[in-house]
N, C-alpha and C positions, 0 to 999 in steps of 0.2 A: 653383421659387418659393422665395425666401429672405427673411430678415428685412429686409435692406437694400432689396430691391425693394418690400416692403410699406411701409417708412418713406418711400421716395421717392414712392410712389403716394399715401399719405395726405397728406403735406405738399403735394404738387402740387394735390390737391383743395382743401385748406384755404388755401393761400397764393396759388393762382391764377397764379403766375409762376415759371418754371423757375429764373430767376436767384436768386430768394429761397430756393427749395429748395436750390440749390447752396450758398448762403451758410450756411443753417441746418445743413447736413450737412458743410460744409467739403470739398466736392467741386466738380468743374467742371460747367458746364452741359451739355456733351456727355455727361458721365457720367450725368447725370440722364436725358437722352433715351435713352441706352443701356438703363438699368434699366427705364424705362417700356416701351420696345419689347420688351425681353427678357421682361418679365412677361406682356405680352399674347400674345407668341409662345408661351410655355409654357402659358398658360391656353387658348389656341386660340380666343380671342374678343376683340373690340374693347371696350375699357373707355371710350374717348373717341370722340367723333364725328369728330375730325380727327387726322391724324398730325403736323401741324405744331406743335401745342400752343400756338399763339398765343392761341387762345381755349379755355379749359378747360371743356369741357361733357361730362358723363358720359352714356354710353349707359344703357339700363335695366339691362344686366348690370353696368355700372360702379357704378351706385348700389347694387345688391345686394352687390357685392363690397366696396364701401366700408364697409358696415354691419359686416362681419366684420373687415376689415383695420384699421379704426380701433380696435376693441377689442384686437386683437393688438398694435398699435403702443402703445396706452396701457399695456397690461400689460408690454411690454418696457421702457418708460421707468420704470415702477414697479419692475421687477426690478433694473434698473441702479442706481436710487436706493437700493434696499434693500441691495444689495451694497456700495455706497459706505459705507453706515452700518456694516456689519460690517467693512469694511476700515479704518474710522476716518477716512474722508475727508469725512464729513458728519455733522451732528448730527441729521438727520432732518427730515422735513416732514410736516405734517398739512394736507390740503386739505379745507376745510369749505365746503359750500354752504348758504346760508340765505336765507329770505325776509326781507322788510324788518323786520317786527316783532321776531322773535327776534334778528336781527343787531344791532338797535339797543338793545333793552331787556333781553334775556336773556343774550346771549353775553359781553359785555365782562367782567363779573366772573368768569365761568367760565374764560375764556381767561387771565385774570390768574392764577387758581389753577393752571391747567395749566402755564403757563410758569414759575411759581415752583417747581413740582415737576419740571419738565423743562427745565432751562436749556439754551439754545442751539437749542431747537426753532424751526423756521421754520414759521409758520402762514400759510396762504393762505385768505382769506375771500372767497368768491364770492357776491355778493348778487344774486339773480335771482328770477323768479317760480317757483312751486313745480314746475310741469311741466318747466321747463328744468333745475332742480336734480335732479329724479328721473331725467331722461334722461341727465344727465352721470354720475350714480351708476351707472346701468346700463351705461354705456360705460367704467366704471372710471376716469373722469377726476376723481372726487372720492372721498375716503375716507368721508365722512359728510355727511348733510344734516339740517338743522334747519328744518322747513318747517311753515307754517300751511296746513292743508288739511282737507278732509272725509276720509272713509274712504279709505285707501290699500290696495288689494288687488293685490298682484303677487307671484307665487311666487319671483321672483328677489331680493326685498328682505326684509330684517328690519326691521320697523316697530314702534316702541314709543311709545305716547302719553305725553307729558310733562305737559301741563296743558291745560285748556280755554282756548279763545281766541275767545270770543264778541265780536260787534260790539255797540256801543252808539251811541246818538245823542249827538252833540256839538254845542254851540252856544255863543254868547256869553251872558254873564249878562243882557244886555238884550234878548235874543231873546224873542219871544212864547212860545216853548216853556217858558221858565224859570218863568212864572207859571201855566202850564196845569195844572189838577188831573189831567186825564186826556187822553192823546193817542191818536188813532186813525190808521190808515194813510191815510184820506182827508184828515185834517188835515195830515199831512206833505206831501201832494201840492200843497198851496196855497202852499208857500214854496220859494224857490230852494235847490237841492241841489248840493253839491260832491261829484262822483262819483270813484271810483277809476278807474284806467285799464282799458281793455278787455283782457280776457284774464286779469286777476287773479282769484284765488279770491274775494276780497271782492266784486268786481263781480258775479261769477256768483251768489253767495249773495243779494246785494241784488236782482238781477234776478229770481231765483226767488221771493223774498219778495214783490216787487211784483206778479208774475204771480199768485201765490196769492191776493192780496188785491184784485186787479183795479184797481190804481192805477198811474198814470204819473207818476213824479217829474219835477219841473221842473229839469233839469240846467242849472246856470249855468256850470259849469266841470268838465272832466274832467282829472284830474291824476295824475301818477305820483309815488309816494313819500309815506310817512306824514307826515314833517315838513312837506312842502309842503302837504299837505292840511290839516293843523292850522293852518298859517299862513293859508291861504285862509279858513278858518272864523273865525279870530281877526280877520281884516280884513273880516268881515261879507259875504263873497261868497256865503254860504249856510250851511246846516247840513250836517253830515256824519255818516257812519256809519263807525266805526273800532274797531280792537281796543282793548278796555278797558285792557290792559296798557300801551298806548302813551301814555296821557293822564294818568298819575298825578301828574306834576309840575305840569301845567297846572291840574289840579283843585285841588291843594294851594295853588297860587299865586292861585287865583280867576280865572284868565284864561279858562277854559272851564268849562262845566257839562255834565253828562251825565244821560241817563235811558235806561231800557230801550227798545228798539225795540218798538212795539206789535205783537203777534201774531207775534213772532219765535220760531223754533224752533231751539234751540241744536244745532249739529252740527259745529262746527269745533274742532279741537285743534291744538296744536303737537306735532309728532312728531319723534323721532330716527329716522333711516333710514340703513341701510348695506346694501351688496350682500352677499348670502348667501355668495358664493364669493370675496370679496376677503380677502386676507391681513390679519389684525388685527395691526397694528404695535404696539410698546409705547406709542406716543403715542396711537393710536386706542383701545387698551385702556384707558388711563388716562382719556381724555376721555369715553368712553362711560360709565364708572363714575361720573365726576363728574356727568354729566347725570342718571343714574339716582338717585344719592344726593341730589341737590338737588330733583328734581321727581317723585319717586315715593314715595308714602306707605309702600309695602311693597316694597322693592327686591329682596327675595329671589327668585331665579329669573331676574332680568333683568340682574343684574351679570355681567360677564365674570370668570371665575375664572382 
């Protein structure tokens, strides 16, 4: 088993077509087939259900092997990129994963500061749900994650809380909530509600809150993305619950109003996350310290020296 065989295997699983793998690696399609056959022969077990490779479907052993092969492949790509930097052929790249709120409202000025200090740096910003970001960090596909989440407990990860990221109620200035002296969970259930998409941390927290108070919200629209949700609320499709950091401009302009969610228990933060075993490049070193300096009251012990 060699690195080229692992690359061919991983790309075959991800691209699903042998001709695409051949194009990616600049080899012929018969060579792709040769490497796949040779790999399975050396392992002594079938990784695919068919030998024709017209339909790419992994066996149980194939799925288990992909878990390790994908990490080795990612590390090999990272190693090659790092050597390019030392050879002077590249300025370096920083792959950042982020959930929607920090990507939109926290990261842009920090990335500006980073690129001012690190000219020529190529930054990849991958905006996804928290669970997917953490998974990609564990597979060495991202250098760092900035995620809104509840407690993150994983021995493979270094996790540092940056700031609290609580949800609040948002609604238009003419909504009945605007004049209410006091709101209750039952009162919220009487009005249309614009919900976050299934699977998001916000949706999970809101569902947990509703279960705790025994209420069922009247979902008028389920939507993906912070800006889309705010727009739906502005167009009176319902009230929403959203990260407080994401509505500062709308509050200042008077387009939306906000109030605390009745009976809400704060438990969400924005975290900086990186893999414990991943090489800390100069760009990652600088960006981690920028985050700590901007969002930690006492950064001693958290900065990278």
